[in-house]
N, C-alpha and C positions, 0 to 999 in steps of 0.2 A: 259659680255666683259670688257677688262682691256686693255688699251693702255700704251705705254711708249715712251720716247723720243729718237731719234736717240742719240747712245753713250751711252745709258743706260747700265750698268754692274751689277746692283744690284737689282735683281727681287723679293727679299725675302718677301717684304711687299705685293707686288702683288699675290704671290704664296700663302702666308698665307690665303688670302681671298679666292681664287681659291680651295685651299684644303678643306674648308669647304663645298664646294658644291659636293664633291666626284666625279669629273667628270670623264666619260668614255674615253673621248678623249680631246685633247688640240690642236687647230689650231694656229699655231705660226707663225708669219710674222716678218721679221726683217733684219737686215744688217749683214756683216760679224762678227763683235764683239758680237753682240746681239745673233745671231744664234750659236756662239761657247760657250757661257756661259750659256744661257737660259735652254738648256735642262739639264746640270749639276745640276743647281739649282732646276729644276723641280724634279729631283731624289733625291737630297739632301733633299728637302722638304717633302719627303715621298709620292710624288704623283705618282701612278703607271699608270696613264692615257696614252692611246696610243697618240703619238706626231703624228700630221699631219702637213705638211708644203709644202714649194714651192721647185722649183729645186735648189735654193741657198744652201739649207742645205745639198745638196749631194755633194758639193764641196769639194775636198780634205783637204782643210785648216780647214774647218768646221768639218769634220769628224774627223780630227787630234786633234783639240782642245776639241770637245765634248765627244770624245772616247765612250766608252760603254754606255754613257747616250742616245746615238741615237739608241741602239738596239731596233729593232721593230718599227722604225719610219717609216712612209709612206709619199711620197711627190710626187707631180705631175710635170712633167717636158716634155721638147720637147723629140721627139725621138731621137735626136741626141745624139751619145755617141762616143767619140774619140776610146775608147776600142773596141766597137763593131759597127762600122758605118754601117748602113743599104743600103745605095745607093752608087753608084760609085762616085758620087759628093761628098759625106759625106767622103768617103775614101780619095779621093784626097785633100780636105780640111784639114782634120786630119793629113795626111802626109805632106803636105806643111807647116801648121801651126808648127807641131812639128820640122820640118827642120829649119824653120826660127828663133823660139823662143826657142828651146831645152827644150819643155815642152808641155805636151798634151793640146789640144784644150778644151774648156770648154763650159759650158752653155752660158756664157757671150759672148765668141768669136764667137760662132756659130751664136748668135743673131745678133751681130755687123755685121759679114760677109753678113748674109742674108738682113740686113737692107740697107748695102751698095750697095748689089747687086740689091736692088728692086730700089733704087735711079738711079742707073747706067742703069737699064733697061728702066726706065721711061724717063731718058734723051735721050736715043737711039731713042725713039719712037715719044717722044713729044717735046724736046728742053729743053733749060736751064732755062727759067723762072720759078720763084717760082710756080705760077699758073699751068704751063705746067707740071711741075714734080708732083705737087699735083694731078692734073687730070690723069696723067699717072700711078701713084701708085693706085689711086682709082679704074683705070681699070683693074688692074691685077686680072685674076680669076683663074689663074692656074700656078703658078710659082715653078718650081722644085728647092728647096733651100736646104742647108745641113740639116736645121731643119725639112724638109718634104716639102709636098706640101702646098703652101702658097696662099691663096686667101684673096682678100682685100674686105671688105664691104664698102658700100656707106658711113657709118660714119668715116671710117678710121680705124676701128678695123681689125685686121689681125685674120683669121682662119688658124690654122696649126695643125697637129696630136700632141696629147698629150698622154703621158702614165704614169702610176703609178708605182713607184721603191719603194722596201723597204731597209732599212739599217739593216744589221745584221753582227755582228763581225767585223765591220769596212770595210765591202763590201757592194756593191749596187747589189741588185737583182731586175730585171724585174718582175713585177706581170702580169701573164698572163690573 
């Protein structure tokens, strides 16, 4: 296990340590700048391990920055996709977002939309106080969001459908 600070762009010393262990896979987490640079440096270091990550790595700016170093990368994400929305609600959201911002909706915008929608739903049923909003959100058990069916757990965690996707030749493929 290795960690790095937000804003890190030189991972060579970490990768030198990791290379010695000859990993079959590397699970990487980071932010935009980290995830755009880290896969390139992994490949430059001669590490051939499969890269595993989160939905952030599938964003167009990351794929453009990291290029072919992401080929064969697997990542987990929500089932929302602006290119192939699965539900009528997701289709409406993707079209509205594109019309308003002149760019496709993404992982972050779909989460933000569903988060605000859950708060709005809670206010409608429970009122405006912080406690009422909190209780209302915790009582949501089947909300049809753009990221899929959302259910809240009593500890505040959200359950929603996840899928695994793969990056190949700069394109995202859903794994069945």
